[in-house]
C-alpha positions in Angstrom: 0.0 0.0 0.0 1.2 3.5 -0.9 2.2 5.6 2.1 1.9 9.3 2.5 4.8 11.7 3.2 4.3 12.3 6.9 6.2 15.6 6.8 3.2 17.3 5.2 1.6 17.0 8.7 4.5 19.2 10.1 3.5 22.3 8.1 0.4 24.5 8.0 -2.4 22.8 6.0 -3.0 25.9 4.0 -0.5 28.3 2.4 -0.8 31.7 4.1 -2.6 33.3 1.1 -5.3 30.6 1.3 -5.6 31.1 5.0 -6.1 34.8 4.6 -8.9 34.2 2.0 -10.5 31.7 4.4 -10.4 34.2 7.3 -11.8 37.0 5.2 -14.6 35.0 3.6 -17.2 35.2 6.4 -17.0 39.0 6.4 -17.2 39.2 2.6 -20.2 36.9 2.6 -22.1 38.9 5.2 -21.2 42.3 3.7 -21.7 41.8 -0.1 -21.7 45.5 -0.9 -18.5 46.4 0.9 -15.4 47.1 -1.3 -12.3 45.6 0.1 -8.8 46.9 -0.6 -6.2 44.2 -0.8 -2.8 45.1 0.6 -2.0 41.5 1.6 -0.5 39.4 -1.2 2.6 40.6 -3.0 1.0 40.5 -6.5 1.9 43.2 -9.0 -1.0 45.2 -10.4 0.4 47.6 -13.1 0.4 46.5 -16.8 3.6 45.3 -18.4 5.6 48.1 -19.9 5.6 48.7 -23.7 9.1 47.4 -24.4 8.3 44.1 -22.7 5.0 43.8 -24.5 6.8 44.2 -27.7 9.3 41.5 -26.7 6.5 39.1 -25.8 4.7 39.9 -29.1 8.0 39.1 -31.0 8.1 35.7 -29.2 4.5 34.9 -30.2 5.0 36.0 -33.8 8.1 33.8 -34.1 6.0 30.8 -33.3 3.6 31.6 -36.2 6.2 31.2 -38.9 7.9 27.9 -40.0 11.3 29.5 -40.3 11.3 30.9 -36.8 9.1 28.4 -34.9 10.8 26.7 -32.0 9.7 23.8 -29.8 11.6 22.7 -26.8 14.5 25.0 -25.9 17.5 24.4 -23.7 16.5 23.4 -20.2 19.2 25.9 -18.9 17.6 28.7 -20.8 18.0 30.6 -24.1 21.7 31.2 -24.7 21.0 34.9 -25.5 19.1 35.4 -22.2 21.8 33.6 -20.2 24.4 35.9 -21.8 22.3 39.0 -21.2 21.9 38.1 -17.5 25.6 37.6 -17.2 26.2 41.0 -18.8 23.6 42.5 -16.4 25.8 41.4 -13.5 28.9 42.5 -15.3 27.6 46.0 -15.7 27.3 46.1 -11.9 30.9 45.0 -11.4 30.3 41.3 -10.9 31.8 38.4 -12.9 29.1 35.9 -13.5 29.6 33.6 -16.5 26.6 32.5 -18.7 27.3 28.8 -17.8 26.5 29.6 -14.2 23.0 31.0 -15.1 20.0 28.7 -15.2 16.8 30.3 -16.4 13.6 29.2 -14.7 9.9 29.8 -14.5 10.3 32.0 -11.4 12.2 32.2 -8.1 9.6 30.3 -6.0 10.1 27.0 -7.7 13.9 27.3 -7.5 13.8 28.3 -3.9 11.8 25.1 -3.2 13.9 22.8 -5.3 17.5 24.0 -4.9 18.0 22.0 -1.7 17.7 18.8 -3.8 21.3 19.0 -4.9 22.4 18.7 -1.3 22.3 15.7 1.1 19.0 14.8 2.7 20.5 15.1 6.2 21.6 18.7 5.6 20.7 21.1 8.4 18.9 24.2 6.9 19.0 27.6 8.6 16.3 30.1 7.8 15.4 33.5 9.3 12.3 34.0 11.5 10.2 35.7 10.2 10.6 34.2 6.8 9.1 33.6 3.4 7.3 30.3 4.0 8.6 28.5 0.9 12.1 28.1 2.4 10.8 26.5 5.5 8.0 24.4 4.2 9.9 22.9 1.2 12.7 21.7 3.5 10.4 20.3 6.1 8.5 18.4 3.4 11.8 16.8 2.4 12.4 15.8 6.0 15.4 18.1 6.6 16.1 19.6 10.0 15.4 23.3 10.1 16.9 25.7 12.5 16.0 29.3 12.9 18.0 32.6 12.9 16.3 35.3 14.9 15.2 38.4 12.9 14.0 40.8 15.6 13.2 44.5 15.9 16.3 44.8 18.0 18.6 43.7 15.2 16.7 45.5 12.5 15.1 42.2 11.3 18.4 41.1 9.8 18.8 37.6 11.1 21.6 36.6 13.3 24.3 34.1 12.3 23.3 30.5 12.9 23.9 29.5 16.5 24.3 25.8 15.6 25.7 23.9 12.7 23.9 24.7 9.5 24.8 23.3 6.0 22.5 25.4 4.0 21.6 29.0 4.9 18.7 30.8 3.3 18.8 34.6 3.1 16.5 37.1 1.5 17.5 40.7 1.0 15.5 42.9 0.6 13.6 40.7 3.1 10.1 39.4 2.6 8.2 40.1 4.8 10.0 42.8 6.8 11.5 44.9 4.0 14.8 45.0 5.8 18.0 45.2 3.6 21.4 43.7 4.7 24.4 45.9 4.4 27.6 44.7 2.6 29.2 44.2 6.0 26.3 42.1 7.2 26.4 39.9 4.1 30.1 39.6 4.5 29.6 38.1 8.0 27.4 35.4 6.5 29.9 34.7 3.7 32.7 34.5 6.2 30.6 32.2 8.3 29.7 30.0 5.4 33.3 29.6 4.2 34.5 28.9 7.8 31.8 26.2 8.4 31.7 24.8 4.8 28.0 25.9 4.4 26.3 27.2 1.3 24.1 30.3 1.2 20.9 30.4 -0.9 20.5 34.1 -1.5 17.0 35.2 -2.7 17.4 38.6 -4.4 14.0 38.8 -6.0 13.4 42.3 -4.6 16.9 43.7 -5.3 15.7 46.2 -7.9 13.8 48.0 -5.2 16.9 49.1 -3.3 17.2 52.9 -3.5 20.6 53.3 -1.8 23.6 52.6 -4.2 25.6 51.7 -1.1 23.5 48.7 -0.3 24.3 45.4 -2.1 21.8 44.1 -4.6 23.6 40.8 -5.0 25.5 38.4 -2.7 28.3 38.4 -5.3 29.2 41.9 -4.4 30.9 40.3 -1.4 34.4 38.9 -2.0 34.5 35.1 -1.9 30.7 34.6 -2.2 31.1 32.6 -5.4 32.7 29.8 -3.4 29.8 29.6 -1.0 26.6 31.1 -2.4 23.8 30.4 -4.9 21.7 33.4 -6.0 18.1 33.2 -7.0 16.5 36.0 -9.0 13.2 36.8 -10.6 11.5 39.1 -13.1 8.2 38.8 -11.2 8.4 41.9 -9.0 11.0 43.9 -11.0 9.0 43.7 -14.3 5.5 42.5 -13.4 6.1 38.9 -14.5 4.1 37.3 -11.6 1.8 35.7 -14.1 4.2 35.4 -17.0 6.8 33.4 -14.9 10.5 33.9 -15.5 13.5 34.0 -13.3 17.0 32.5 -12.9 19.4 30.9 -10.5 23.2 31.4 -10.5 25.2 28.3 -9.4 28.8 29.3 -9.7 31.3 26.7 -10.9 33.6 27.8 -8.0 30.9 26.7 -5.5 32.4 24.4 -2.9 30.8 21.5 -0.9 32.1 18.7 1.2 33.3 15.8 -1.0 32.8 17.7 -4.2 35.3 19.1 -6.7 34.7 22.6 -8.1 31.8 22.5 -10.7 30.0 19.6 -9.1 27.0 21.6 -7.7 26.7 23.4 -11.1 26.6 20.0 -12.8 24.1 18.6 -10.2 21.7 21.5 -10.7 22.1 21.1 -14.5 21.3 17.4 -14.1 18.3 18.2 -11.9 16.9 20.7 -14.4 17.4 18.6 -17.5 15.6 15.7 -15.7 12.7 17.6 -14.1 12.3 20.8 -16.1 11.7 21.4 -19.8 12.8 25.0 -19.8 11.1 28.3 -19.4 8.5 29.4 -22.0 10.3 30.6 -25.1 7.8 33.5 -25.3 8.5 34.6 -21.7 12.2 34.5 -22.5 11.8 36.9 -25.4 10.1 39.1 -22.8 13.1 38.6 -20.5 15.5 39.8 -23.2 13.3 42.9 -23.6 13.4 43.6 -19.9 17.2 43.6 -20.0 17.4 45.9 -23.0 18.2 49.6 -22.3 14.6 50.7 -22.9 13.2 47.8 -20.9 15.4 48.7 -18.0 14.3 52.3 -18.2 10.6 51.5 -18.3 10.6 48.8 -15.6 12.6 51.0 -13.3 10.0 53.7 -13.7 7.3 51.1 -12.7 9.4 50.2 -9.7 9.5 53.9 -8.8 5.7 53.9 -9.0 5.4 51.0 -6.5 7.9 52.6 -4.2 5.9 55.8 -4.2 3.0 53.7 -3.1 5.2 52.3 -0.3 6.1 55.8 0.9 2.4 56.8 0.9 1.6 53.8 3.2 4.6 54.3 5.4 4.1 58.0 5.9 0.4 57.7 6.3 0.5 55.0 8.9 3.4 56.8 10.8 1.3 59.9 10.7 -1.5 58.0 12.4 0.8 57.0 15.2 1.7 53.5 14.1 5.2 52.1 14.2 6.3 50.7 10.8 9.4 49.3 9.2 10.4 48.6 5.6 8.9 50.5 2.7 12.2 52.3 1.8 14.2 49.7 -0.1 11.4 47.1 -0.5 7.7 47.1 -1.6 6.6 45.8 1.8 5.7 47.7 5.0 6.1 45.7 8.3 3.6 47.2 10.7 3.7 46.7 14.4 0.3 46.0 15.9 -1.0 48.3 18.6 -0.5 47.0 22.1 -2.9 44.2 23.1 -3.5 43.0 19.5 -2.2 39.8 18.0 -1.5 39.6 14.3 -4.8 37.9 13.5 -6.7 40.2 15.8 -5.4 43.4 14.2 -6.0 41.7 10.7 -9.6 41.4 11.7 -9.8 45.0 13.0 -8.5 46.4 9.7 -10.7 44.0 7.7 -14.0 44.8 9.5 -13.5 48.5 10.3 -11.2 49.8 7.5 -12.0 47.2 4.9 -8.4 46.6 4.2 -6.9 43.1 3.8 -3.3 42.7 5.1 -1.1 39.7 5.9 -0.7 38.7 9.6 3.0 38.5 10.5 2.6 35.3 12.4 2.1 33.5 9.1 5.8 34.1 8.5 6.9 32.5 11.8 6.7 33.0 15.5 8.7 36.2 15.4 6.2 37.7 13.1 3.6 37.6 15.8 2.5 41.2 16.7 3.1 42.5 13.1 1.3 42.8 9.8 2.8 42.9 6.3 1.3 45.4 3.9 2.1 45.3 0.2 2.7 48.4 -2.0 1.6 46.5 -5.1 -1.7 48.3 -6.0 -3.2 51.0 -8.0 -2.4 54.4 -6.6 -6.0 55.3 -5.9 -6.5 52.1 -3.9 -3.3 52.7 -1.9 -4.5 56.2 -1.0 -8.0 55.0 -0.2 -6.6 52.2 2.1 -4.4 54.6 4.1 -7.3 57.1 4.3 -9.7 54.5 5.6 -7.3 53.3 8.3 -6.7 56.8 9.5 -10.4 57.7 9.5 -11.5 54.5 11.2 -8.9 54.3 14.0 -7.9 57.2 16.2 -4.3 58.0 17.1 -5.1 57.3 20.7 -5.5 53.7 19.8 -2.2 53.6 17.9 0.0 55.6 20.3 1.3 52.5 22.1 1.9 50.5 18.9 
C-alpha cells in the first residue's frame, strides 16, 4: 500500500494566502456591498511596460512562422538570455559567466527545489520571520530546520546560525519585513559559510527596489561569495512577471561543498533541471530579453518607482496615524507593528472589519512575526491612498500611540 509523506503534517495545512482568504470569507459573505482593498498578497498590479509587451509579441510571432518556430528549448535557458543576464551582472561589477546562469519559471520553484542538490541530512538555517517556501519545502523533504532570529532589536536582519547549518537561506530585501542587509552584514554570512563549509541560498527577488547605491543588490558583491553562495532572482516583482513566470538561478562553478570538486554543484543542478524541467517558456524568455534591454530597464525601473511611491504613501500615512512601521524604503513591503494588546490575526480582523483593508498577519511568516502585519505596496495608486485614508479615518491616534 502506498504511504503518505508524513512531513506534510508538520507544516500548516494551507498556504498563508489561502488562510487569509478563508479568514476574510465570512466578512465578505455577510457584507456583499463592501469594497475591500487588498494590501496583503505581493502580487503586481500595473500593466507590463511597452518594451516588454513588444518583446513578448515578438516571441509569439516567431511561433507563427515555419522559419522561426521553436519547440523545446535548452533546459538551462536561451543562450541569448543567459548571456544577457551575465552581462547585467557584469555592468554592476560582478563576474558571472553565462554557464552559471539557469533560467527558470520563477524564483519560488527554484527556492523550493534548490536543496535537492544537497544531502537529505543537511541542516537548513532560515530566518524567522521568513518567506514560507524556504521553511515548508525543506520540512516536506524531511530536513532539520533551525532558525536565525530576525527581531526588531537587530533591524530584522537575522543573526548568524547558533548551531551547525549546512544550508543558509537569506532574503534581501527581506520578505516580509522589508529590511535590507548591508555589505558588512552579508560579508559576515559569507565568512561564516566559508568557515563552516556551508552554502548560502540568497534570494534577491526584490533587489531592484533598493534605493541606496551603497546597499548590495547581489551576494556576489561580497568577495569570496562565489565559493559559498547560490543566488536566485526573478522578473516577477521587477518587471511584473508574476503571471508570465520567469527568473533565474546562479550556481557558480567555483561553489564548494564537502566531498565535491569545483563545478559539481553546477553539474548537479544542471542534471536536476534537465531531468525535471523542460525549460522556461520561449515566449517569456523573449520578454526577459526585452526587460534587460536599455529601454526595458528604463521602463521597468520607472514602474518600480511607482510602487515605491505607493510604499512611501503607506509608510508616511501610517506613521502619521501613530503606528510604528518598518520597511517601505528599499522594498515594496511595510512591516507594521500591531497596537498594544493585539495579536497579528486580531489586528488583521480589525483592519478588515473596520477599515475594509486586507493585510497579511505577520505570524504566518513565523513566530517572530507575531504582533506585526505585512502590507504590500503593489496596487493602483487610488486604492493605496484609499486604504491609508480608511485606516486613518476608522482608527484614532489614541489607539495607535502604544503601537
